[in-house]
VOBAMI-763920 format. One record per residue: x, y negated, z negated of N, C-alpha, C, O in turn. Coordinates in steps of 0.02 Angstrom, whole numbers, plus 32768, in hexadecimal, padded with zeros to 4 digits. Layout:
XYZXYZXYZXYZ;...
% end
This chain:
5F2CCF8839695F63CFB6396F5F4CCFFD395D5F30D0083928;5F58D02C39895F44D070397D5F7BD09539575FB5D094396A;5F67D0B439215F95D0DA38F85F95D12339105F65D139392F;5FCBD14739015FCAD18E390C5FDAD1B038CA5FF2D190389B;5FCFD1F238C65FD8D21238856021D21738706030D2223836;604FD20F38A06096D20E388F60A7D1D6385F60D8D1DA383A;607ED1A1385F6089D1673833606DD17137ED6082D14F37BE;603DD19E37E6601DD1A637A46025D1EB3786600FD1F7374D;6045D21A37AA604DD25E37906081D260375860ABD2343752;607DD295373060B2D2A236FE60EBD2C3372360E1D2F33749;6127D2A937196161D2C4373D618AD2F4371261B2D31B372D;6180D2F336D061A6D31E36A46180D35F36996165D36B3663;617DD38936CD6156D3C636CC617DD40036AE61B6D40D36C2;615ED421367E617CD45D36616168D497368D612DD4A0369C;6198D4BF36A0618AD4FA36CA61A6D53836A761CCD5343677;6192D57236C161ABD5B136A861BBD5DD36E4619AD5D93718;61EDD60736DD61FFD636371361CFD671371361B8D68736DE;61C2D68C374D6191D6C2375561A4D701372F6178D728371D;61E5D70B372161F9D74836FE61FDD73F36B2620ED76F368F;61EFD703369961EDD6FA365161ADD7193634617ED7263659;61ACD72535F36173D74735D4613AD71735C46143D6DA35C0;60FFD73435BC60C5D70C35A960CED6EF356260B2D6BB3552;60F6D71135396103D6F634F6612CD6B534FC611FD68534D9;615DD6B5352A6183D67835366155D6403551615CD606353E;6126D653357D60F7D622359760CBD606355F60C1D5C9355B;60B3D63235346088D61C34FD60AED5EE34CD6092D5BD34B4;60EDD5FE34C06117D5D434956121D58F34B4611DD55C3491;612ED58D34F56135D54C351760F4D524351260F6D4E73507;60BCD545351B607BD52435166071D50734D1605DD4CD34C9;6080D52F349E6077D519345960A5D4DE3449608FD4AB342D;60E5D4E4345B6116D4B1344A610AD46F346F611ED43A3457;60EAD47234A960DED43634D16095D42034D26083D3F134F5;606BD44334AD6024D43434A86003D43034ED5FE2D3FF34FE;600ED46535155FF1D46935585FD0D4AD35615FDFD4DC353D;5FA2D4B135905F7DD4EF359B5F8DD51235DC5F72D54735EA;5FBBD4F536035FCDD51536426015D5013654602CD4CA3644;6037D52F3677607CD522368B6085D53B36D36073D57436E3;609FD51036FF60AFD527374360E6D55C37406115D5583718;60DFD58E376B610FD5C6376D613AD5BF37AB6120D5B737E3;617CD5C437A261AAD5BE37DA61D3D5FD37E261E0D62237B3;61E8D60838206215D64038306247D62338626233D60B3897;6286D626385262BAD609387B62ABD5C0388C62B7D5A938C4;6290D59C385B6282D55538636241D5443885622DD5093887;621FD57538A161E0D56938C561A4D579389A61A5D5A93874;616FD55138A16132D55C387C610FD59A38986101D59E38D3;6103D5CC386C60E3D60A388160A1D618385D607CD6453871;6093D5F138296055D5FD3804604ED5CD37CA6075D59E37C2;601BD5D937A26011D5B337655FF8D5E437315FCFD6103740;6010D5DD36F35FFAD60836BC5FD5D5DC368A5FEED5A73677;5F9BD5F236765F74D5CC36455F6BD5F636065F75D6323606;5F58D5D435D05F4AD5F835925F12D62B359E5F11D6613581;5EE3D61835C85EABD64535D95EC3D68236005EACD6BA35F5;5EF3D678362F5F0FD6B136545F2ED6E336245F23D720362A;5F55D6CA35F45F76D6F635C35F42D71C359B5F49D7583590;5F0ED6FA35855EDAD71A355D5EB5D74F35855EAED788356E;5E9DD73E35C05E73D76C35E75E99D7A3360A5E81D7DB3610;5ED5D79336235EFAD7C3364C5F2ED7EB36255F50D8163642;5F35D7DD35E55F66D80235BE5F4CD81435795F40D84E356A;5F43D7E2354F5F2FD7EE35095EEED81635055EEAD84634DF;5EBCD803352B5E7AD82235285E7BD86B353E5E4FD892352B;5EADD87F35655EB1D8C5357B5EE9D8EA35585EFED920356D;5F02D8CD35225F32D8F034F75F7AD8F3350E5FA1D91B34F5;5F8CD8C8353E5FD2D8C835545FFDD8A435205FE4D87B34FA;603DD8B435206069D89334EF6082D85035086074D83C3541;60A7D82E34DF60BDD7EA34ED60F9D7E6351C610FD7B0352E;6114D8203530614ED820355B613CD82535A56168D82A35D0;60FBD82435B460E4D82635F960FFD7E8361D6100D7B13601;6115D7F1365B612FD7B8368260F7D788369560BFD79D36A3;6108D748369560D8D71436A960B9D72436EC607ED71936F6;60E2D73D371C60C7D74A375F6090D77F3760606AD7823790;608BD7A8372B6057D7DA37286014D7BE37105FE0D7DF3717;6014D78136F55FD7D76336DA5FC4D72136FB5F8CD70936F1;5FF1D70437215FE6D6C0373B5FB2D6BF37725FA3D6F13791;5F97D683377E5F6AD67737B65F96D66237F25FC4D63A37EA;5F87D67E382C5FB0D66F38665F8AD64A389D5FA9D63138CB;5F49D64738985F21D62438CB5F1FD5DA38B75EEDD5C3389C;5F55D5B638C65F5ED57238AD5F42D53D38DB5F45D5413918;5F26D50A38BC5F14D4CD38DE5F4BD49B38CB5F57D4903890;5F6BD47E38FC5FA2D44F38EE5F98D40F39175F72D40D3947;5FBBD3DB39015FB9D39B39246001D38839356030D3A8391E;6009D355395E604BD339396C604ED2F4394B601AD2D8393B;608AD2D939426090D29739226069D26139486056D22E392A;605ED26A3988603BD23739AF5FEFD24039AF5FCBD21839CD;5FD5D273398D5F8DD27E398A5F6AD24339695F82D2283937;5F33D22F39865F0AD1F8396A5EE9D210392A5ED1D2493927;5EE8D1E638F65EC9D1FB38B75E80D21038BD5E6AD23D3899;5E5AD1EF38E95E14D20338F35E12D24B390D5DE9D27338F6;5E3DD25B393D5E40D29E39585E55D2D139235E38D307391F;5E86D2BF38F85E9BD2EB38C25E61D2F938935E57D332387F;5E3CD2C538805E02D2CE38535DCED2FC38735DB1D3263852;5DC2D2F338B45D92D31E38D75DAAD36638DA5D82D39438D4;5DECD37038E35E08D3B438E45DFDD3D538A05DEBD410389C;5E09D3AF386B5E00D3CB38275DB7D3DE381B5DA9D41237FF;5D89D3B338315D42D3C138285D2ED3FF38505D0CD42C3837;5D44D402388F5D32D43A38BA5D4CD47C389F5D29D4AF38A2;5D8AD47D38865DA9D4BB386E5DA1D4C538235DB9D4F73807;5D7FD49538015D72D49837B95DB2D4A337915DB7D4D13769;5DE2D476379D5E21D47937785E2ED43537585E17D4013771;5E53D43637225E63D3F936FD5EA8D3DD370D5EB5D3A23701;5ED3D407372A5F17D3F237395F29D40937805F16D43F3795;5F4DD3DE37A35F5FD3EC37E85FAAD3E537F05FC6D3AF37E7;5FCCD41D38026014D417380F6021D3EC384D5FFDD3F0387E;6056D3C438496069D39A388160A9D3B8389D60DCD3BE387A;60A7D3CB38DE60DDD3F138FD60F8D3CC393960D3D3AF3961;613AD3CF3940615CD3B2397A6191D3E4399061BDD3F63968;618ED3FA39CE61BED42B39E961C1D46B39BD61F7D48639B2;6187D48239A66184D4BE397E6197D4B63935618DD4E4390D;61B3D47D392461CAD47038DF6195D44938B96176D41C38D5;618BD459387A615DD43238516180D3F1383D61B7D3F23821;615FD3B9384B617DD378383B6154D35238076169D31D37EF;6118D36D37F660EFD34C37C560AED37137B9609FD3A337D9;6088D35737896046D371377A6018D3343772602CD3013758;5FDBD33B378A5FA9D30737805F70D327375A5F55D35B376D;5F5CD30737235F25D32036FB5EE7D2F637085EECD2BC371C;5EAED31436FD5E6FD2F037085E6ED2B136DD5E53D27E36F3;5E8CD2B336A25E8FD27936775EB9D24136945EABD2063689;5EEED25336BB5F17D22036DB5EEED1F8370D5EF7D1BC3715;5EC0D21A372F5E95D1F937605E60D1CF373E5E4ED1993756;5E46D1E837055E12D1C436E25E2CD18236C65E06D15236BF;5E6CD18036B55E8BD143369A5E8BD10C36CF5E84D0D136BF;5E92D11F370E5E8FD0EF37455E45D0E237535E23D10C3771;5E2CD0A8373F5DE4D09A37425DC5D0A737875D8CD0BB378B;5DEBD09A37BC5DCED0A337FF5DC0D0EC380F5D9DD0FA383F;5DDAD11A37E75DCFD16237F45D9ED17F37C25D95D1BC37BF;5D7ED154379B5D52D16B37655D1AD197377E5D0BD1CA3760;5CFAD18437B65CC1D1AB37CF5CD6D1F237E15CB6D22237CA;5D0AD1FA38095D1FD23D381D5D37D26537E15D26D29F37D9;5D5FD24637B65D7AD269377C5D42D27D374D5D41D2B53733;5D12D25037425CD9D26037175CB0D29937335C9AD2C5370E;5CA6D29837745C80D2CE37955CA6D310378F5C87D3443781;5CE7D30E37995D10D34B37945D0CD366374D5D03D3A33743;5D13D33B371B5D10D35136D55CCCD36E36C45CC8D3A236A2;5C96D34F36DB5C54D36936CA5C49D3AC36EB5C2AD3D836CC;5C60D3B537285C58D3F637495C81D42C37265C69D464371F;5CBDD41B37115CE7D44B36EE5CC8D45C36AA5CC5D4963697;5CB0D42936865C91D43536455C53D45F364A5C47D48B3620;5C2AD453367E5BEFD47C36875C01D4C536925BE1D4F13677;5C35D4D136BA5C4BD51536C75C63D53636885C55D571367C;5C89D511365E5CA5D52D36215C6FD54135EF5C7AD56D35C5;5C36D52135F25C02D52F35C15BCBD55C35DB5B9AD56835B8;5BD2D57536175B9FD5A336325BB3D5EB36295B8FD618363C;
% end
C-alpha cells in the first residue's frame, strides 16, 4: 500500500498573518517550540518566517520588533500536496535543503511535513537520512 504525506503530516499547523509583527512571530515560536511558521494572507499561504529570517533580515540590521512578518519572510516556497509521495517529499527537502515542507491544497495550508516525520517511517529512511545529511553539511560550512 502506497502512503501519501497527507496521512503522516501534522495537521495542527500554527500560522501567522503577514501583517503581524516579527515579535508576535518570535513569541509564537517560543511558546510552541518551533523555528518556522507559515505566513498567510486572506487564508492563503504567502510565505514562511523562520527564526533565522528574523535574525538576519531584522535584528542583525537593527530593525525593531514591530516590523511586519511580510518584510522578513521567505517567499520562494517549496510546497507539497496531500497526495505527494513521501519519497518525493524527502527528495524535495534534500534538493531545496529544507527541514519542513508546507502541505497546500487549493492555496490553503492543510499541514506540515517535517524531515523527522519521514525518518520515522522506516521505508523513507534513506531519502530522509540523505536530506538531513545534506542540510547538516550546509549548516556547518
